[in-house]
C-alpha positions as CSV (number, residue, x, y, z in Angstrom):
1,M,24.4,-16.3,-6.7
2,L,27.5,-18.9,-7.3
3,S,29.4,-17.5,-9.9
4,Q,29.9,-14.1,-7.1
5,H,30.9,-16.5,-4.9
6,V,28.0,-15.7,-2.3
7,C,25.9,-18.4,-0.2
8,C,22.5,-17.5,2.2
9,K,21.3,-19.1,4.8
10,L,17.5,-18.1,4.9
11,V,15.4,-17.2,1.5
12,S,11.7,-16.0,1.7
13,V,9.1,-16.0,-1.0
14,G,6.9,-12.5,-0.5
15,L,3.4,-12.0,-2.7
16,V,1.3,-8.8,-2.8
17,T,-2.5,-9.4,-4.4
18,K,-4.1,-6.4,-6.4
19,D,-6.0,-4.8,-3.1
20,F,-2.2,-4.8,-2.1
21,A,-2.0,-7.6,1.0
22,S,0.9,-8.6,1.6
23,Y,2.3,-12.1,2.4
24,R,5.6,-14.0,3.1
25,Q,7.1,-17.1,3.7
26,D,10.8,-18.1,5.1
27,H,12.8,-21.0,5.0
28,H,16.1,-21.1,7.3
29,F,18.7,-23.4,6.0
30,A,20.5,-25.1,8.4
31,S,23.5,-23.0,6.9
32,H,25.3,-21.1,4.4
33,T,24.9,-22.3,1.4
34,N,24.6,-21.5,-2.9
35,E,23.5,-24.8,-4.3
36,I,20.9,-24.0,-6.8
37,I,18.8,-27.0,-7.2
38,L,18.1,-27.1,-2.7
39,I,17.2,-23.0,-2.7
40,Q,15.3,-24.0,-6.3
41,Q,13.8,-26.3,-4.6
42,Q,12.4,-24.3,-0.8
43,V,11.9,-21.2,-3.0
44,R,8.6,-23.2,-4.8
45,K,7.9,-24.7,-1.4
46,L,7.6,-21.6,0.2
47,F,5.4,-20.1,-3.4
48,D,3.0,-23.2,-3.1
49,R,1.9,-22.7,0.4
50,L,1.3,-18.8,-0.1
51,Y,-0.2,-19.4,-3.8
52,A,-4.2,-19.0,-4.3
53,P,-5.2,-20.2,-7.2
54,G,-7.9,-17.0,-9.2
55,V,-6.4,-14.3,-6.6
56,L,-4.9,-11.6,-8.7
57,Y,-1.5,-10.7,-8.1
58,R,0.7,-7.6,-8.2
59,K,4.2,-9.3,-7.2
60,T,5.8,-11.7,-6.6
61,A,9.4,-11.5,-5.1
62,I,12.2,-13.7,-3.6
63,Y,14.1,-12.4,-0.8
64,F,18.1,-13.6,0.0
65,S,18.7,-13.1,3.6
66,H,22.2,-13.6,5.9
67,L,24.5,-13.6,2.9
68,V,27.9,-14.4,2.9
69,S,31.1,-14.1,1.1
70,G,33.7,-17.3,0.6
71,V,31.7,-20.9,-0.5
72,E,30.7,-22.8,3.5
73,Q,32.9,-26.0,4.2
74,Q,31.9,-29.1,3.2
75,S,31.2,-31.6,6.3
76,L,33.3,-34.0,6.5
77,F,30.0,-35.8,8.1
78,D,28.9,-36.1,4.2
79,V,29.6,-39.2,3.1
80,D,28.4,-40.2,-0.5
81,G,29.6,-37.3,-1.7
82,G,26.0,-36.0,-2.2
83,V,27.2,-32.5,-1.5
84,I,29.6,-31.9,-3.5
85,R,28.6,-33.8,-6.5
86,Q,25.4,-31.4,-5.9
87,S,27.9,-28.3,-6.4
88,K,29.4,-29.6,-9.5
89,L,25.9,-29.9,-11.2
90,S,25.0,-25.9,-9.7
91,E,28.9,-24.9,-11.0
92,T,28.3,-26.9,-14.1
93,I,24.9,-25.3,-15.0
94,N,25.7,-22.1,-14.2
95,H,28.3,-22.2,-16.8
96,L,25.3,-23.6,-19.2
97,H,24.2,-20.5,-18.7
98,E,26.7,-17.6,-18.7
99,S,27.4,-19.9,-21.9
100,F,25.0,-20.4,-24.0
101,G,21.6,-18.4,-22.3
102,G,19.3,-19.0,-19.3
103,S,17.5,-21.5,-20.8
104,V,19.1,-23.8,-22.1
105,V,18.7,-25.9,-19.4
106,S,16.4,-26.0,-16.9
107,V,16.2,-27.8,-13.5
108,G,12.8,-29.4,-13.2
109,M,10.8,-30.0,-9.1
């Protein structure tokens, strides 16, 4: 999403069991974002809420909704620059993936 300059406001995780039972959890962000680490953290939380060990699954899906083009303006109240640092980190990770492949850098959870 970062390389496409697209931001999302809603991320959803869906699981379908071998018996075709369908489950879905959503997370609404406070504002549109394309921050990879923030999105990954939310996807992991949603997945952990849905997943049951020992259950066989047919399908896992991640949905991004309420997409907009362009980068959201940073908050004027971000005193410590955390959002700006996060954005630079996401851009750097994206650049490394494009240059050296997707397995060069991974984000720890």
